[in-house]
Structures are given as structure tokens and as C-alpha cells.
N, C-alpha and C positions, 0 to 999 in steps of 0.2 A: 279635361285634356291633362291638366296639371297632375292629376292623381295617376292617370294612365302613364305619364312620362315617369313618375316616381316608381311606379310598379315595374315599368320595363327596365329601369336602371337597376332595381333590386335584383331582377331576373339576371341581368348580365353580370352583377357581382356574384350571385349565387352559382351561375353556370360556370364561372371561372375560378371558383374556390378550390383550394387544395388543402389537404389535412394539415392542421397546424402543428408545429414542433411540439407543443405542449399538450397534444391529444391526451385525453383521459384513457384511451384504449391501451391496455397493456401490449407490448411486442416482445415476448420472451425469445431470446436467440435460439432456443431449442425448437421453436415452432417454425423457423425460417425455411427449413427444407420442405415442410408442408405447404407454407405459403407460396414457395417458388413453384411447387408442383401444381397448385390450383391456378396460379398465374399462367403457367403454360397451357393448362386445360382451357383456360378462358380465352387465351389470345393466339395460340400457335396451332392448335388442333381443332378442326371442325367436326361436325357430326357425322361425316363420312369416314372418320377414322377415330382411333382410340389408343390409349397407352396401356401396354402390358407391364405391370410394375408389381413390386413387393406391397403387400397390404400394410405392413407396419412401418417399414422404412421408405417413405415416399421419395427419398433421394435416389433410390434404385428404380430406374425405369429400363426395362430390357429392350423395348421395341415400341415403334409407332406403327400400328397396324392400319393399313388402308383398306377400307371396305368398299366393295363394288357399290356405287350409288344405285345401280339398276338391279342389284342382286336380290334374291328373295331373302326372307327372314331365315330359312334353313341354311342357305348358303353362307349368309353372314355368321350365324351361329357356328357352322362348321369352320369357318376361317378362324374365329376366335378361339375355339377349342383346339384346333391344330396348333396354333401358336403357343397356347398355354402348356400343351403336352410337350412341345418341343423344349421349352425352357425347364419344364419340370424334369425331363430326362437328363438335361445338361447338369442341373443342380444336384440330382441324385448322384451322378457320376462324380461330381467335385466333392460331394459330401463323404466320399470314401477315402478321402486323403490325397487324391491324384493332384500332383502340382507340376510334374514334368511331362513332356511329350503331349501337351494339350493342343487341340485343334485351335485355329484361330477364333472360331466361334466360342469355344470353351474359354479361352484366354480372356476374350472380351467380357464375357458374363462374369468371370472371377474378378476382372479389374473393376467392375462396378462396386465391389465390396471392399471394406477396408483390409489392409494387408493381413491384419491379424484375425480375420475372421474364422471362426471355429467351424469344424465339420458338422456339429450338431445345430449351428445357426444355418448353415447351408441346407441341412436336410430340412429344417423347419421352413426355410424359404421356398422349398420345392412344393410344399403344401400350402403356401401362402401367397400364390400368384393371383393377381386380380386384374380385370379389365376395367378401364374408365373410358367412357365415351367422351370425345372432345366437345367443347361447347362454344368455340370461337364465334362461329356465325350466329349462334343464338345470343351470345353476349353482345356482339355488335348491334344485332337488331333490337336487343334490349336497350342499348344506349341510345339508339334513335327514338324509341318509344318513350324514354324516360323524360324527355323534354317536356312532354305535356303535363307531367304531374310533379316532377322532382322539385321545382321551386315551391310548390305548395307544401311538399313534405318537409323541405329544409326550414321553411318558415315555421311550420308547426313544431318541428325540433327545437328551433331557436326560442320560440315563445315558451315551451315547457322546460327550457334550460338543459336540453339533452344534447349529446354529441352529434355534430352534423354528419359524421361519418355513417350513422345509422341510416342515412338516406340511401346507401348502397345496398342495404339488405335485400330489396326486392330483386336484385340482380341474382342473388343466391336462390331465392324462393321461386321465382316465376319468370325471370328475364323481363320484368315489367309487362307481362302479358295480362291485360285486365280480364280476358276470358279464361285464364288458367284454371283448370280443374284437375285435381289428382284423382286417380281411380278409387281412392278411399274417401274423397269428399273435401279435401282442402281446396279452398276457392279464393280467387282474386289474386292481385299482385303480391299480397302479404301472406297468402296461403293459410287463412284462418280456418279452423275446424268450425263446425256449426256451434258446439258448446262454448269454446273460448270465445268465438265471435260474439255470442249472445251476452256476454259479460259487458260488452262495450258498445254493441250496436243492435239494430233491429234485424232479426234474421227469421223469416217465416216464408209461407208460400205466396205472400203478397209482395213483401219488400225483403231483399237480402243485401244489406249494406256492405257485406263483405266484397261484392262485385264493384262497388263504387270506390275508385282509387282515392277520392277525397275523404269520404267518411272512414274508410278502412286504415287510411294512414294516420288519422287522428287515434283511431282505436289501437293501432299498433304501437304508436308513441305511448299511450297509457299502459299497454301490456309491458313493454320494455321498461317504463318508469317504475312499474310495480315490480318487475324482476330485479331492478337495481336496488330498489328500497329494501329488498329481502337479502340479497347477496352482498351488497355493498362493494361489488366489483363488476366493471363492465364486461370482461371476458366471461365471467360466470353468468351474468345477466343475459348476454347474447347467446350463450350456449343453451341456457335455459328455455330460449324461444324454440330450440329444437328438442331438447332432451327433457323439458319439464322442470319446474322449480323444485319439486320434491326430489327428482332424480339428480339434479346437480348438487343440492344440499347434502344428499346422502353420499354422493361421491366425495364431496370436500370433507365430510366427517370421517369416512373410512380411510381416506388418504392422510387426514390430518393436516391439510393444507388448503388454501384457497387459491394457490398458484395454479393457473390452468395448465402450464407446462408439466407440473407434477401430476396433476389429475390425468392428463392425457397419457403420461408415461406409465403410471403405476395403477391407476383404477382398472377394475375388471368386473364391472357390475353386470347384471343379467341383460340389461338392454344397451349396455354401453358398447355399441358396435362401431363400425367405420364411420357412419353418418355422424354420430355425436362426437366422436373423437376429433373429426375433421371440420366440424361446423365452424368453429372460430377462425381456424386457419383459412378456411375458404372465404370466410367474410373478409378477413384482412386482405386477401388477394383481390376480392371484388372491390374493396375501397380503393386500392392502388390503381387498379385498372380504370375504375370509374373516374377518379379524380386526375388521372394522367391518360386519358384515353387517346390523346394524339400521339403519345409515345408508341402505343401498341397498334392503333387503327388509323393513324393519320387524321385527316380533317374529317370528323364525323359530324354531319348535319343532323342535329337533334330536332325533334318536332318543336314547333313553336309552342310556348305555354298556352294552355287553354284559357281564353278570356270569357269568363261566364258571370252571371249574376244568379242569385237564387231568390225565390219568392215562396214563402210559406202559404200553403193553401188553407183557407179558412173553411173549406167544405170539402165534400167528396165530389169527384168529377170523372167522367169517362175520359180516356186518354185522347180520344179524337177531337172532343170539344177543346181540350187544352192545346192540341196542335193547331186548331183553326185560330183560337183566340190569340196565341203567341206568335202565329205566323212562322212556325217551325216545321220543316219537313220531318215526317215520321222517323226516318233513319237518323237524322241529326239529333232529334229529341231523345231517341233511344241511345245513342252514343253518349250523350251528356247525362243520362239518367239510368245507369247501368243496374242500379239497385232495384229498379221496378222488375218484378217477375213476369214470366210469359202470360199468366191469367189476365194481367192489365193489358198488355198488348193485344190480347185476343178479345178483349171486351168482356171477359168473364167477371172481372173485378174493376172497381173504380180506383183512382189514384187516391189514397187515403188523405183525410183531412189532417193537416199538421205536416204533411210531407213538404220537404223544401225542394221545390222543382227547380232544376238547373236550366237555364236558358242562355243562348249566346248573349254576350254583353253588347248593348247598343250605345255606340258612342257618337253616331251621326247627329249633327245639330237638328233639334226639333223631333228626334226620335221619341216616341211615347215611352213613359216610364214602365217599369214592371207592374206597378199598381194599376196603371191605365190599361195595360193589355189584359190584366187579371179581370177587370171590370168588363171585359168583352165577353166573358163567359156567360152565356144566356142563363136566365133564372131557371129555365127548363132543364139545365145541365148541372145545377147546383143541389146537392143531396145532403140529407141529414145523416145517412148511414151508409155503411157498405153493403154491397149485395151479399146476402147471407150465404153461408156454406150449407152444403146438403151432404149427408153421409149415408153410407150403406154398410150394414153389419154383415160380415162374412158369414156364410152358412157353410156347414160340413159339405165337402165335395166341390166347392166353387173354386174356380181358378181366376186369376186376374183377368185373363183373356175373355173368359165368360162374362165376368162382371162388366168389362169394357164394352163388350158387344151388347149387353142388355141396355146399357145406357147410351149407346151409339157415341162413345168416346174412344180414343186410342189408349192402348196399354201404356204408352209413353207419357200420356197426359196424366193418368191415374198415378203413375210412378212419381211423376214430378210433383203433384200436389200432396203426395203422402210421404215423400223423402224415402222412397223404397229403393233399396240397392239390388234387389233380386226379385224379378217377377215371379219366381216360384215359391218365395217364402212368405206366404201369408197364412193366417191361422183362423180357425172358426172363432167367431165372436169379436174379431178385430173390426174397429170402425175405420172405414176408408172415406176420406174426404172426397166428394165428387165435384167436377165442374158443374156449374149451374146449367141445366138443360137449356137448349136454344130458345124455347118459348119464353123462359124467365129471363134470359139475356136481353131480349127485345121488349120486355114488359114495360120499362120506362119510356119507351118510344110510342107506346100505344095510348090512345085516349080512353079506350074502353077495353075492359078485361072480363073474359068469361070464366066464372068460378068453375074449378074442376074439383072431382071428388078428393077429399083429403085436405083441401085448401083451408086455411084459417085467415081471418081478416088481418091479424098481426103479421103473418107471412107474406100476404099480398102487399100490405102497406110497406114492409121492409124492403121487398123487392123493387117497389115503385119509388123508394126514397121519401115515404111519407110516414107520419105518426099514425097509429091506429085510430086515434080519435079524429084526427083531421080527415082520413079516409072515410070513417063512419059519417061524419058531419057532411061531407061532400055528397054522399049518397042517401042522406036522410035515414040513417040506420040508428034506432034507439038501443037495439041489442046487438052487441058486436059479435055474438055466438049465433045470429040468425041468417047467415048466408046459406045458399043452397046451390048445388051443382047445376050449371046452366045459367045461373043468375049473372047478369051483366053489371059490372061496377064501372062507374065513370073515374077515370084517373085524370084529374084536372092537372093544374100546374104542380110540378114536383118541387118547385123551389121553396126555400124557407119563406115565411111571411114577412121577414124584415132582411134588409141587406146584411150579409155577414160582414165581420170586421174586415177592414183592409188587410191584405196579406202583408206580412213583415218581409221586407226585401233587404238583401245584403248584396252589394257589389264586391266582387273578389276575383281579381285575375289570379291566375295560378301562381303568380309571383307574390300575391299577398295573402292572400289567402285563407207401590210395589218397589222395586228397586229404583232409587232415585236416578233421574237422568243426569248425565254430565253437564247439562246445560243446554237447552235449545230454545232459540227465540221463537216465539209464535209466528213472526213474520217469515220464518224459514219454511213454513209449510203451507204454500198457497195451494189452491184448488186445481190449477191447471194441469192437464195430462203431460207428462214428459214425452219428448220426442227422441227417436233413435239417433244415435250419433255414430260416427266412424272414426277410424284412426287417421291422423292427418298426414299428408304427404304432398310434396310439391309437384306441379305439372306445368308444362310450358304450352300446352294446348287445351283445347276444350271439347273433347269428344263425347260427352255425356256418360260419365262414369257409372252412374247407377244402372243405366240401361244396358250397357254393353262393356263390362269391366275389361274384357279382353282387349277392347280398342283404346282404353284410356292411355293417354300419353303421360309418362313420367319424364320430366325433363330437368333441366337445370340443377343447380348445386343443392339444395337442401330442401326439405320440404314440409300441411295441416289440415270436418264434420260433414257429413255427407249430405249433399243436397243434389237436386238435379240441375245440372248446368245447362245453359242455352245450347240449342243445336248449332254449334259453329264448327264442328270438326271437319276437317278436309283430309284429302289423301295424304298430305305431308304429315298431318298429325298422326295417322295411322302408322306411317313408316317410323316415326319417333316411338310410337308405342311398341312397335316390334323390337327396335333396338333396346328398349328398356328392360327387355327380359333375357338379353344375352347373358349377363353375369348371373342372373338368378338360376339359370339352368345348371351351373356347376357349383352352386352355394348351398349349403344345408339351410333349411328354412329355420328362422329364429323369430320369436314373437317380437314385433316392433312396437315402440312406444307411440302413444298418440302424438301426432304432430311431427313424426319423422317422415320424410319424404325426399324428394329431390335426389341429391348426390348421396344420400345415404340411407334413409329409412323408407323402404317400399313395403311392404307387407310380405315380400316373398323372398327374401334373401338375407344374408348377413346383415342384420339391422336393415335389411332390405336394400342392400347396395346393388343396383342393377347397372347394366351397361351404361344406362343414361344417367348415372349418379351426378350429384353435386353436393348438396347438403340440405337439411330439412327445416320445417317449422315446428313450433309448439308441440314438443313432445310432452307426455304427461306423466303423472306420478307412476313410474315404472310399469308401463304397459297398459295404462287405461286411457281410452281415447278421449275423454271429456274432462280430465282434471289437470290439463296442462298448466293452468295458472295457479294450481292449488299446491302450496309448499308443504302441506301436512305429510307426515309419514305414516303411511297406512300399511307398511311391511311388517312382517313378522321377523324378529330378531333371531339370532342363532340359539339364544337361551329360551325360545318360545314365549317371549314376552312382546306386548305391543304397547305403543303409546296411546293413551286414552284420548280421543277426539271429541270435540263438541257434537252434540245431538246423538250420542251413543249411550246405551244402557246396558247393564249386565244381561238383560233379556235378549238384547240384540246379539251379543257374543254368543250366548247359549244357543240361540237359533241357528246362527251361522256354523256352529260347531256340532250341531245335532246332539246337544247335551241339555240338562237341566241347569237352571242358574245356581241351584244349590251346590252342584258340583264345583263350579268356578268359585263360590264362596269358600268352599273347604280348601281348595288348592291354594287359595290367597289368604286364608285365615281371617276372613271377613265375617263379621255378624250381619244378620239381616238387617237391612235399612241403612247399612253403612254407604254413604254416597261415593260415587266415583269422582275423582278429581281430574280435570282436564290437564293433560300434560305429564300426569304420573304414569308409571307402567303397571301393567297387569299381566300376570302369568296365566297361560291358557292350556288346555288339555286337548291334544290332538290325537286321541286314541280313536276317534271315529271319522275325523275328517283330516285331510292332509292341509298343511299350511297354505299351499297354493289355492286350494278350494276356498278356504276361509278368506284369504285375501280377495279372491274374485267376488265373493258375496259381499264383502265389506265395501268394496270399491263400487260395486253396482248400487249399493244403497246410498252412498255418498253422490254418485252420479245423478241418481234420480232426484236426490234431495236438492242438489245444486241446479239440475236442469229445470226444476219446477220453479225455483226461486227466480232464475234468470229469464224465465218466461214472462215474469212480471216486472223485473227491475233491471236496469243496467247501470254500470259504473261510469260516472262522468268525471271523476277526478278523485283527488284525495285531499284531506286536510289534517293538520296536527292539532290534537287537542291535549291538554295537560291534565295529568291525574290530579284529582281533588282528595281532600281527607276523606277516608273510608270508602274511597272508590274500589270497585272490584271489577272482574270481567263482565259480570252480569250488568252492573250500573253503567259501566262505559257503553255497553251496547245499547242499553235503553235510552242513552242520550239522543239517539236518533230512533225515528219511528220504525225504520225499515232495516237496520243492520243487524243480521243474526249473529249470534255468538261465533259460530263456525266461520264466517266471513271476516270478523274482526281478528279472529286468531290467524287466519290466513294472511292478513296484512301486518301481523306482529308475531311472526312464528317463533322468534327468539326472545320475546319479552315474558318474563316470569310474572304472571298474574297473581301469584300467590305472595309476591314480595314487592307490591307496588308502594311507591313513595310519592308523596305530593310533589308536583312539578315534573314527574316523569313524562316525556313526550310519547304520545300514542298515535299511530297512523290510523286515520279514520276514512274508510271509503266514502265517497258522496255518491249517493243513488238517486236515480230518477225513474219513475214508473214507466215501464216499456209499453208502447202501443201494442195492443193484442189483436191479431187478425180475427180471432174468434169473437172477442168482446165487440169489436167494432162492426161485426157483421150481423149483430143482432142475434136472436135465438136460432141455433142450428136446427135444420130440419133433418130428421132421420127418415130415410125413404122406407116405405112399407115393404114387407117381404114380398108380396105379390104386386109386381109393377103394375099390373093392369088395374088395380084398385086404387092407384093414387089419385 
């Protein structure tokens, strides 16, 4: 009770906190008009209205357009377009120099601009009109929801020494909607892409911690901490959450300044659109509104902080067995364990060993402890292994619907398990993960199993949660290869022969809470297959982006890997989705960076600014979806040179350029065998391939390299090590068993490893091996081509 009182007191303190006067967040005066604009969007205009404004000068707002709440998408689009045409015509007339005899409307529009505005500026303004959907109702709803997790977020930030204002970032990303999914795959309240999320969390078809506000908040803090360690400026670190580390570092270099106001004013990069330019201003507005919510919304009753405790499972278990043991209703357990994917709730998979199950905190006197409740899980429900995955290899002419029909599963289920964004994009030879057939799902509940054609003893044992030797001993089998179709095998107790270790419990209320390589680490090339990723973008609702992209809702201010979201979309979500396309209809498409979403980056408009904009999450290295946290410069410079990165060889460059390596040696005056030096520049020959194609191929290589690595490892923090005598990039990497050279470079992008001196500090990422859904499921079974022969 004493701990509970302390926790509640801490929550009260946190809930009433306000930004300190000595906040480390820069607030340039030049950004104030943009901050005021977003404050207005968040507090004065709801989602049935929007602002017609100038794209560059956010102090110029022509009109608040009220949209018919019952109107169709087409009628709303017509309303917005008509309003934009109206102001375009006025501005074009004014740009001809007319200043006398103006109508009242023309005079009003002109008065919005400075007295000395030029005709050329007015003409540019005529083609620079933008529509911004209001967010006030969503922001208020986000304030209510935030009470459940914000104390945990602030405590996490406090423990890591980060600014408490960062706790407002989910307002920009998702309006604190834990079910938020962007149509390009950003997930959860922090809108992590799959690739960026995997750096810090477990993200697969069994567990996706992006959906868990507790786990993802810790991951977001680590990502922001990494951004700051590279940029040394919070405005840039926060903007990098949207535009990517490489992108913001490139912007600062080209402008010659680390001042966010200078970058916003002068930078004009390829993917530097409305979302990226406004992300930091939108964040500052969100901080002001969050920390002073009563000023804008009156007395907002935020949700009570979730009071929970966690228990680490020392075995695999079906979810229904845990529901009974902990006496928690299914919907409540699911609410507290959002990271568990649909296959677990359907009984297709077991809750993994090592998973920290979150349950309601029990404070009543005499209540059993979490360990005592865990002991209630019967031995018959404790398993050594996960239910194994099965796979189907796609044949020529097959469609996803045909494959789904053959295995009596839904197309949606196949898309969910395989992270497919489009049901029509599968290829011959592709391996598709299958839900375990119904007979296999119930195998563990049977005492006797009849062997089918194609069965192996090891496969049966894995599905029953037994070791092969144990199953053989139970059935008196001397030869594990001697089973026959029709033979009956006894499946006795599935439990381990000895009691598993007691689960670790933590009580935490939300208030507490050839040519030589440039250098590649062997650990950087794991065996796992990479998974497809998608461009990040924020969303306020969860309509199942992969399955019906047209219905995905892009909401809130800014937005980040695609996976299949839970089916929680409602009619309101679809209405938001329709609004999200209003602006896109009048905006020429521009390639968006990974991580951009919400108010700015959508994949279908000027940096994807849609009618439903706000600002986005984790953009990546200039246009790549999975390198958001990678500060490395993979771009081709104007002089056709590139910066050499780790894990690259001259052979790679030649392949990406469709040339021979000897041609690159001649261009650079290199002798055969001359090593490439990481960080140095190399001149390229683009006689056969355009620079954009080269960049695309290069980025795809690094995406795959990093995806494979982060399938096996995740970053849990950083430590500072000091350079010793004779240290090099390679020897520093070798100090840890798992840190590859390219990852060490990412954490020290501005450190000259060719000029190291003893005592120099080096940031070293701390790695932990990721639980692998494939590894824990035993040997995967590939289904035979002829289903009848299985």
C-alpha cells in the first residue's frame, strides 16, 4: 500500500507538470508562426473542418472551411477544391499589381500579407494553397487516452535523462491511439516502422511490441536518445524522428547550420517537404497543448494510469490456459498485452517463453502473488517449444485466394502472417507462412495421434510440445524413422519433466514504471531471411492497411513498417481515411521518406501531405523505408562521388553500376588490391546507370543487411568506451561479440576512425539477442506440392 501511495503521488506530480523554463528544446522565434498554426489545428478546428492556407507562410490562413459531416467523400473534395480555386483566382488578380478598386474579399486576402508583398510572391502563393484538416477532437481524445501511459513514458524519459516534453510526441504521431496503423505500416502510439522497431523490440508474426505502449515507449526513448547522440541538438533529433538521421544531417551540412530555423527556411532537399519542415513546430505545439490542456480544453479527465504487474513466462503456454490461471477476462488480458499477435489469440501459436505477461495489479490483502497464479498453469499446458510454422512455396499461376482456399484459411490470415501489403503481389518460388491446420492446433489436447502421410516424429513431437526422444520413449520406438501412416502414437503429459523456474515478476504501476572489403563484421551477416518493409506514416485508426490500403486512415500530425494490424477499423475510421486523401488529389506525387506520415508524409502527396495531415515519424535515409535510424550518407554527390560505407566492396559498386570493377579502379587511379577506406570518397562512372538507380540498389543492399541483423539482435542501450592504444574501427567492433562495423559507424558517424587517440570516447550500442519466432518454433515444415499427399 505504501508503494501504491508513492506511485499515485508520482503520477499526480507528473500529470500536473509543465515545461521547465530551462527546457533543452530550442524555440526559435522564426518558428513561432508555425507553432501558432499547429496550436490552432490542434485546439480550434475539428475533423469536420480545415484550414485553407499558404504552404510556406503558415501565418497566412485564408479561411476555415466547414465540411458537411454527413457529406460523401466526393462532396467534401469538391468543397475543398472550390475553396482553393476561389483563392487562387483572387491571388492571380492581385499578382497583376491591382491595389485599387478591390472587392472586400480581395482586400481581406491582400491584408493577410505584409504591406510590401511583391507581385511575384502573390503569384507563387496562388499555386501554393494547401488544405489542413483540423485535429482538435482527435487531440482531445488523445489527451484522455494519454492518462493510461503518459506517467510510464515520463518516468522512462526521466530515468534516461531525456527531456520530459518528449512525452507529447505520441500526440503528433497517433493521438495516443494504441491501435493506430498507417496505410504504409507505421504502428502503435509511436508509429514505428517494422525495420526501425526491430532495432529495439521484438517484431514478428507472433509478438509485435510496437503495439505495446509500454515496450514501444522505451524503444522510442532509445531511438530519440540515439538521434540526439548523433545530432547534439534536440530540434534536429526530433525532426530526425520524422525525416531520418541521414536526411537531417545532410540538411544541416548543405545549409551549413544546425539551427532548425535556418534549415526550415533554406533547405530544399529531395524529400524535405511540408511534413519534415513542420514536424518540429507541430511537436512544440503539441507540447504546449498537452502541458496546458486546461487552457484549451477546460477540465479534461484523463484515463487513470494502468496499474499492472508483469510476470516472465518460463515456458510456452496457450493463451486460454493463462486466462484461466490468472483469472483475467480475455478482453482485459488482450488490452494489457497488445504485443501478442492474432495467431496467439486464435490458438494457432502459444505465448512465447520469456514473454513478460502483463496482468492487473492485485492489491487486495491476501491476494495471491503473480508467481502463485503462474503456478496454476497445469503441467499439461506447459510446453518446451512453440507450435512450428508451416510454409507453402508459391507455384506459377497460383493466387493468394487460391492458396488460402486450398488450406481452408482466409486471405486476410495469410496476409497477416506474411506481412503482405497487396494480395495480388506474390511471385512463383516465394515461401508463404501458413497458419497451422486445425488438426495440428488441437494436437496438444489429444492423448492419441494417428500418423498421417508425410509426418515425421520430430514434427509431431514439436506440435505436441515434446522432445523427439521423449515421444519415442513414450511409444517404445527404437527407431525414430520407423513410424507409418495410420499408426497411433500416445501423447502423454506434454509438460517438462521438472518444474520450470519461477517466473520473474515486476510490479509497476504506470506511474513507476579480390577487392578488399571496407570492413564487415561476421556478425553482420546472419542467416535469417529479411522481411519486407514499408514506408512509415502515422495513422489515428486501425483499419488493416495491408489488406485494404484504400481504407487506411492517416490521421494526426506526423507520422512510420508494414505489418498487418488488428481488425479494429470502424466506420469513423473509414471517414477519416477518405478525408486523408483530399489534399493528395491536388498535389503532385513526391516520393516520401520512410517514417513520414501523419501531418506530412503520406506516400501520395507533397511529402505526402494529405487533408488529414499533422507530421510524421521516423523518416529514413532520403527515401528508404527501413533506414530511418541510420545516419550514414548513401547519396551520390553532385560530383558523382560517394562516401564509402562499411560492408561495401568495389565489387558491390561495379555490380550496382553494371560495370567491371577494373573500370572503377581506372576512374580512381587505384591499383589492384588497394583497400577501400570507410569514410573516404570514391568517384563513380554513371555511363550505364543513373545515380538514382545506383542509390536504390545500394540502399536495398543495406536494408537487407540491417534487416537480417536485427532479426537476431536488438539494441537495449548504449555505453561509452574509451579508445586504447592501437585501437581501430575493427578492434573497437571486436570488443563486443555482436556489434558489426556498420552499426558502430552509425553510432559514431562523425568520429574519424583514421585519427583515433587513446582516451577518445566512442558510443557503443548494447545488443541483446532477439527471440526468433522461427527458431522457437522448431524446424519449419514446408507443405508438399500435392496437398493430398501430405
